[in-house]
C-alpha positions as CSV (number, residue, x, y, z in Angstrom):
1,M,-2.2,-25.1,-9.2
2,Q,-5.3,-23.1,-8.4
3,I,-6.0,-20.3,-5.9
4,E,-9.5,-19.1,-4.9
5,T,-9.8,-15.9,-2.9
6,K,-11.0,-12.3,-2.9
7,G,-8.9,-9.3,-4.0
8,I,-8.5,-5.8,-5.3
9,L,-7.3,-5.1,-8.8
10,I,-4.4,-2.7,-8.2
11,N,-2.6,-2.7,-11.6
12,I,-3.4,-3.7,-15.1
13,R,-1.4,-3.2,-18.3
14,P,-1.9,-4.4,-21.9
15,F,0.1,-7.6,-22.9
16,S,-1.3,-8.0,-26.4
17,E,-4.1,-6.6,-28.5
18,R,-6.6,-8.6,-26.4
19,D,-5.0,-9.6,-23.1
20,A,-3.6,-7.8,-20.1
21,V,-1.3,-8.6,-17.2
22,A,-2.9,-7.8,-13.8
23,H,-1.7,-7.4,-10.2
24,I,-4.4,-8.3,-7.7
25,F,-3.9,-7.8,-4.0
26,T,-5.7,-10.7,-2.4
27,Q,-7.0,-11.3,1.1
28,D,-5.3,-14.7,1.6
29,N,-2.3,-14.8,-0.8
30,G,-1.0,-11.3,-1.0
31,V,-0.2,-9.9,-4.5
32,L,-0.9,-12.3,-7.4
33,V,0.2,-11.7,-10.9
34,G,-1.5,-13.2,-13.9
35,M,-3.1,-12.8,-17.3
36,L,-6.6,-11.5,-17.8
37,R,-7.8,-12.9,-21.1
38,G,-9.7,-10.4,-23.3
39,A,-9.4,-7.5,-20.8
40,V,-8.2,-5.0,-23.4
41,V,-11.2,-5.5,-25.7
42,A,-13.8,-6.2,-23.1
43,K,-16.9,-3.9,-23.5
44,K,-18.9,-5.6,-20.7
45,N,-17.6,-6.2,-17.3
46,K,-14.3,-4.6,-18.2
47,P,-11.6,-5.0,-15.5
48,L,-10.8,-1.7,-13.9
49,V,-8.3,-0.7,-11.2
50,G,-10.1,-0.4,-7.9
51,Q,-12.5,-3.2,-8.5
52,V,-12.8,-5.8,-5.7
53,G,-14.3,-9.2,-6.1
54,N,-13.8,-13.0,-6.4
55,V,-10.4,-14.1,-7.8
56,S,-9.4,-17.4,-9.3
57,W,-5.8,-17.9,-10.3
58,N,-4.8,-21.0,-12.3
59,A,-1.4,-22.3,-13.6
60,R,0.0,-25.7,-14.5
61,L,3.1,-25.0,-12.5
62,D,3.7,-22.8,-9.4
63,S,6.4,-20.8,-11.3
64,Q,4.2,-19.9,-14.2
65,L,2.5,-16.5,-14.8
66,G,-1.0,-18.0,-14.5
67,V,-4.4,-16.9,-15.7
68,F,-7.0,-15.0,-13.7
69,H,-10.7,-15.3,-13.6
70,F,-11.9,-12.2,-11.9
71,E,-15.6,-11.4,-11.0
72,S,-15.9,-7.8,-9.8
73,E,-18.4,-7.2,-7.0
74,K,-17.8,-3.5,-6.5
75,N,-15.6,-0.7,-7.8
76,L,-14.1,1.0,-4.8
77,A,-12.7,3.7,-7.0
78,A,-16.1,4.9,-8.3
79,P,-16.9,7.2,-5.3
80,L,-13.4,8.8,-5.6
81,M,-13.4,9.7,-9.3
82,L,-14.6,13.3,-8.9
83,H,-12.1,14.1,-6.1
84,G,-8.5,14.6,-7.2
85,D,-7.0,14.3,-3.7
86,L,-8.9,11.0,-3.0
87,L,-7.6,9.6,-6.3
88,K,-4.1,10.5,-5.3
89,I,-4.5,8.6,-2.1
90,M,-5.8,5.5,-3.9
91,N,-3.1,5.7,-6.5
92,A,-0.4,6.0,-3.8
93,V,-1.9,3.0,-1.9
94,F,-1.9,0.8,-5.0
95,A,1.6,1.9,-6.1
96,L,3.1,1.2,-2.7
97,I,1.5,-2.3,-2.6
98,Y,2.7,-3.0,-6.1
99,T,6.2,-1.8,-5.4
100,L,6.9,-3.1,-1.9
101,I,4.7,-6.1,-1.2
102,P,6.3,-9.4,-2.3
103,E,4.3,-11.7,-4.6
104,R,2.3,-14.4,-2.9
105,E,3.1,-13.4,0.7
106,S,0.0,-13.1,2.8
107,Y,-0.8,-9.7,4.4
108,P,-4.5,-10.2,5.5
109,N,-4.5,-7.3,7.9
110,L,-3.1,-4.9,5.3
111,Y,-5.7,-6.1,2.8
112,L,-8.6,-5.4,5.3
113,R,-7.1,-2.0,6.1
114,T,-6.8,-1.2,2.5
115,V,-10.5,-2.0,1.8
116,D,-11.5,0.0,4.9
117,L,-9.5,3.0,3.8
118,L,-10.9,3.0,0.3
119,Q,-14.5,2.7,1.6
120,N,-14.1,5.5,4.1
121,I,-11.9,8.3,2.7
122,A,-14.8,9.7,0.7
123,V,-16.7,10.5,3.9
124,A,-13.7,11.3,6.1
125,N,-13.2,14.9,7.4
126,V,-9.5,14.7,6.8
127,P,-8.8,11.9,4.3
128,F,-5.0,12.3,4.5
129,D,-5.1,11.5,8.2
130,L,-6.7,8.2,7.4
131,Y,-4.1,7.6,4.7
132,L,-1.3,8.3,7.1
133,K,-2.7,5.7,9.5
134,W,-2.7,3.2,6.6
135,E,0.9,4.1,5.8
136,I,2.0,3.6,9.4
137,E,0.4,0.1,9.4
138,L,2.2,-0.6,6.0
139,L,5.5,0.3,7.6
140,K,4.7,-2.0,10.5
141,D,4.0,-4.9,8.2
142,L,7.3,-4.3,6.4
143,G,9.3,-4.4,9.6
144,Y,9.4,-0.7,10.5
145,A,7.0,-0.4,13.4
146,L,7.0,3.1,14.8
147,D,6.9,3.7,18.5
148,L,5.8,7.2,19.6
149,T,4.9,6.3,23.2
150,R,8.2,7.1,25.0
151,C,11.8,8.1,24.5
152,S,14.1,5.3,23.3
153,G,17.0,6.9,25.2
154,C,15.7,7.6,28.7
155,G,12.2,6.2,28.7
156,K,10.4,9.5,29.3
157,Y,6.9,10.0,28.0
158,E,7.1,13.8,27.8
159,N,8.8,16.2,25.3
160,L,9.0,13.7,22.5
161,C,10.3,15.8,19.7
162,Y,12.2,13.4,17.4
163,L,12.0,10.1,15.7
164,S,15.0,7.8,15.1
165,P,15.4,6.9,11.4
166,K,17.1,3.7,12.4
167,T,14.7,2.3,15.0
168,G,11.5,4.2,14.3
169,R,11.3,5.0,18.1
170,A,10.6,8.4,19.6
171,V,13.4,10.5,21.2
172,C,12.9,13.3,23.7
173,V,14.3,16.8,23.3
174,D,17.1,16.2,25.8
175,C,18.3,12.9,24.3
176,G,17.9,14.1,20.8
177,A,19.7,17.5,21.1
178,P,23.1,16.2,20.2
179,Y,21.8,14.4,17.1
180,H,19.0,16.8,16.1
181,D,20.3,17.1,12.5
182,K,20.2,13.3,12.0
183,L,16.8,12.7,13.6
184,Y,13.3,13.1,12.0
185,K,11.2,15.8,13.7
186,L,7.8,15.1,15.2
187,P,4.8,15.3,14.9
188,L,4.6,12.4,12.5
189,N,3.3,13.5,9.1
190,L,3.4,12.3,5.5
191,D,6.8,13.8,4.9
192,V,8.3,11.8,7.8
193,S,6.6,8.6,6.7
194,Q,7.9,9.1,3.2
195,R,11.4,9.1,4.5
196,F,10.9,5.6,6.0
197,I,9.3,4.5,2.8
198,S,12.3,5.9,0.9
199,N,14.6,3.8,3.2
200,I,12.6,0.7,2.5
201,C,12.8,1.3,-1.3
202,D,16.5,1.9,-1.1
203,A,16.9,-1.4,0.8
204,Q,14.9,-3.2,-1.9
205,G,16.7,-1.5,-4.8
206,V,13.5,0.2,-6.1
207,E,12.4,3.8,-6.6
208,V,9.8,5.5,-4.5
209,P,6.6,5.4,-6.6
210,N,5.8,8.6,-8.4
211,A,2.3,8.4,-7.0
212,R,3.7,8.7,-3.5
213,K,6.1,11.5,-4.3
214,I,3.4,14.0,-5.1
215,F,2.1,14.5,-1.6
């Protein structure tokens, strides 16, 4: 079996003295896992987290680990290296994809949004606002679409003060008053989105990545 696509190297760890196991988030095939031969000892064209480029994944059987051939075109992490907050954002993005996105399930829109985020946070006035938008789209792709347009109880568009942890829909101050201690408070921020992420992690039986907890 062979897969040809484009992707971002989101995780790499040594497997032996020479080789490494890599996770590459691809445009057409979601997260692929495979071996990068010689990655540990490479001195030229060394694979690095944050690189984006052409990906070839090959295996005799679909169930095998497979082997990558990865040709980096650009290192999206390079402009972020001197900025601690931007690196935190990148690490959180990659950690959430690594943890929550199933292998070989296509998320083409999330891939494009991820590339766009990493290309623009270095010039954004408020990088964490861009990251929050990315995280909201991640929640949507995972089945937790948030609706902040009107109250889920009465349909009003005004005085939306809460967010339901079960439905992800806004709740006005009147409808939410009896349940205020069980609802999330608006405006939507990274603390609120992390609560939804925590719910997803609990449902999947995994921990919230440490890279996300530090915000």
